[in-house]
Backbone bond lengths (Angstrom), bond angles and torsions (degrees), N, CA, C in turn:
res aa  C-N    CA-C-N  psi(-1)  N-CA   C-N-CA  omega(-1)  CA-C   N-CA-C  phi
1 Y - - - 1.400 - - 1.550 108.20 -
2 T 1.383 119.11 -52.08 1.440 122.29 177.96 1.498 115.68 -57.39
3 E 1.372 115.86 -36.80 1.447 120.67 -176.55 1.626 103.68 -68.64
4 A 1.289 116.35 -46.79 1.518 120.57 178.83 1.505 112.63 -53.67
5 I 1.352 117.14 -38.96 1.457 118.43 174.58 1.408 115.68 -63.16
6 I 1.386 116.12 -45.10 1.434 127.23 -177.33 1.540 106.19 -63.61
7 Q 1.333 118.02 -42.02 1.456 119.61 -175.56 1.526 109.64 -66.83
8 E 1.405 118.42 -40.28 1.403 125.97 -179.76 1.658 106.25 -61.14
9 A 1.303 115.67 -47.37 1.448 120.02 -177.03 1.511 111.63 -62.26
10 L 1.397 117.00 -40.82 1.431 124.61 -178.25 1.599 107.68 -68.07
11 E 1.274 115.15 -42.65 1.498 111.61 178.47 1.520 115.13 -64.76
12 E 1.222 112.14 -33.05 1.574 116.36 177.26 1.548 109.95 -72.90
13 L 1.304 117.51 -42.09 1.516 123.98 178.06 1.457 110.56 -67.61
14 L 1.278 121.62 -35.61 1.542 120.71 -173.35 1.547 112.64 -97.88
15 S 1.303 117.67 0.57 1.399 122.55 -175.63 1.583 109.25 -64.96
16 N 1.308 117.74 131.88 1.447 127.26 -178.11 1.528 116.41 55.43
17 R 1.283 111.24 34.00 1.505 120.86 175.28 1.480 112.96 -130.93
18 T 1.393 116.12 153.85 1.487 117.69 170.31 1.474 103.54 -91.08
19 S 1.350 115.48 132.73 1.443 126.37 -174.80 1.630 108.35 -143.34
20 I 1.319 109.66 142.82 1.405 116.68 174.23 1.588 104.08 -113.52
21 I 1.362 116.04 120.08 1.497 123.60 176.45 1.484 110.70 -112.35
22 I 1.236 115.31 131.88 1.546 117.97 175.64 1.557 99.21 -111.95
23 A 1.325 119.70 120.45 1.403 125.64 -172.79 1.511 114.16 -133.78
24 H 1.180 116.72 144.80 1.495 125.27 171.60 1.495 107.88 -100.93
25 R 1.324 113.52 -35.13 1.526 118.57 175.35 1.480 112.06 -83.52
26 L 1.376 111.88 114.56 1.579 115.03 -173.45 1.420 111.38 -68.82
27 S 1.389 119.41 -18.05 1.384 119.62 175.83 1.523 115.98 -64.00
28 T 1.367 109.35 -22.31 1.491 115.88 179.97 1.548 115.17 -71.79
29 I 1.328 114.04 -22.80 1.428 120.49 -173.52 1.488 117.75 -117.42
30 V 1.350 121.48 2.83 1.415 123.75 -177.26 1.531 113.66 -64.81
31 N 1.381 121.09 -19.17 1.385 122.46 179.04 1.494 112.82 -103.29
32 A 1.367 118.30 8.58 1.437 123.01 -177.67 1.564 108.52 -67.76
33 D 1.205 117.43 151.41 1.506 127.15 177.39 1.508 107.47 -68.59
34 R 1.309 117.40 -35.95 1.464 124.30 -175.27 1.512 113.05 -147.44
35 I 1.271 116.59 125.00 1.426 120.53 -174.18 1.633 103.34 -117.53
36 I 1.320 112.21 133.37 1.486 119.61 -178.95 1.566 100.42 -118.31
37 V 1.378 113.58 124.54 1.531 119.34 176.76 1.476 111.30 -106.11
38 M 1.332 117.12 121.81 1.444 123.54 -175.75 1.619 108.82 -106.57
39 D 1.274 111.28 146.54 1.475 115.84 173.28 1.509 105.81 -144.17
40 N 1.328 117.02 125.41 1.425 124.12 -176.96 1.487 115.82 49.94
41 G 1.339 110.01 41.89 1.468 120.11 176.40 1.486 114.88 78.05
42 K 1.311 120.10 9.55 1.433 123.66 178.36 1.478 111.13 -120.48
43 I 1.338 115.11 153.90 1.547 120.88 178.09 1.509 103.05 -82.27
44 V 1.369 116.03 122.36 1.390 119.90 174.63 1.542 121.16 -110.40
45 E 1.356 107.58 -13.65 1.539 121.53 -179.93 1.492 111.88 -155.98
46 E 1.318 117.74 154.87 1.440 121.75 -178.22 1.566 107.06 -160.59
47 G 1.300 113.86 134.17 1.524 118.01 -177.64 1.459 109.18 161.87
48 T 1.443 111.64 -168.72 1.418 117.49 174.05 1.517 108.29 -87.47
49 H 1.309 112.87 168.64 1.480 117.62 171.67 1.476 115.89 -46.15
50 K 1.408 114.93 -53.27 1.461 121.26 -179.69 1.564 111.58 -59.48
51 S 1.309 115.83 -47.69 1.525 121.49 -167.96 1.577 102.77 -70.24
52 L 1.315 115.54 -35.33 1.618 117.07 179.05 1.516 109.87 -68.24
53 L 1.361 121.38 -39.75 1.415 124.75 173.15 1.516 113.20 -57.66
54 I 1.377 114.65 -46.05 1.424 121.16 -175.23 1.592 106.53 -64.44
55 Q 1.415 114.20 -39.70 1.469 117.02 179.41 1.527 112.27 -57.53
56 G 1.235 117.42 -23.51 1.503 124.16 -175.86 1.559 115.31 60.40
57 G 1.286 120.23 25.07 1.502 124.60 -173.28 1.591 111.63 -91.77
58 K 1.201 115.66 -141.98 1.433 126.04 -175.90 1.471 111.83 -63.39
59 Y 1.370 119.71 -48.21 1.444 123.76 -178.07 1.667 107.34 -62.49
60 A 1.243 114.64 -45.97 1.468 116.10 -175.77 1.611 109.80 -67.06
61 T 1.262 120.65 -31.16 1.405 126.20 174.91 1.529 108.38 -69.03
62 L 1.317 118.06 -54.18 1.538 123.64 173.86 1.541 110.34 -49.50
63 Y 1.241 114.55 -54.97 1.540 121.32 -176.80 1.536 109.70 -55.46
64 K 1.250 118.89 -51.33 1.457 120.62 179.46 1.413 113.37 -60.25
65 Q 1.358 117.95 -44.61 1.547 122.16 175.77 1.491 113.94 -62.74
66 Y 1.348 112.63 -42.93 1.513 119.66 179.48 1.524 110.76 -54.14
67 F 1.312 113.25 -57.66 1.458 120.00 -169.97 1.596 112.04 -74.66
68 E 1.218 113.89 -28.95 1.494 115.66 179.70 1.577 109.42 -71.47
69 H 1.360 116.57 -21.97 1.443 116.63 -172.17 1.581 110.25 -111.70
70 Q 1.414 116.85 10.13 1.436 119.22 177.02 1.534 110.91 -97.49
71 S 1.332 110.58 156.58 1.450 116.53 179.36 1.461 111.73 -76.27
72 L 1.317 117.08 -6.46 1.516 122.77 175.20 1.460 106.82 -64.83
73 D 1.375 113.10 158.27 1.463 123.53 178.37 1.534 103.23 -67.55
74 W 1.356 117.36 116.96 1.470 122.00 -176.54 1.488 111.18 -76.01
75 E 1.330 121.02 -29.26 1.446 118.08 -169.54 1.550 116.70 -63.23
76 P 1.236 129.23 -29.67 1.435 125.82 175.25 1.587 114.18 -69.91
77 Y 1.265 111.57 -25.95 1.568 119.97 179.34 1.561 108.29 -85.72
78 R 1.302 115.74 -31.63 1.499 119.13 -179.62 1.509 110.95 -54.44
79 E 1.440 117.18 -40.38 1.431 119.51 -177.64 1.492 110.23 -60.79
80 S 1.294 121.04 -33.90 1.441 122.14 -179.28 1.561 110.76 -57.34
81 L 1.330 117.72 -26.26 1.437 119.47 -177.83 1.475 115.22 -85.88
82 K 1.313 117.81 -7.97 1.534 125.18 -176.99 1.505 107.71 -95.72
83 I 1.328 119.37 47.21 1.395 120.33 175.08 1.565 114.06 -88.94
84 E 1.262 117.78 121.53 1.414 120.55 -175.48 1.581 111.75 -86.58
């Protein structure tokens, strides 16, 4: 519930602005225009949420692990992983 309120506030605040967000919660960045994935201080992937899921790399793995272990309802996010 609290996370949903925060997400709504962020969407409104960041609308039509250039912003840099550093996040550990992947739910914070799924709607970003561009996501940069770093590992050990190096950029390992870059793209949109959808393109990174299609690549099936580090972001896709982290995304799947993150939402499977959250108390959030997993079903809406599960659909994001079914990209053909």
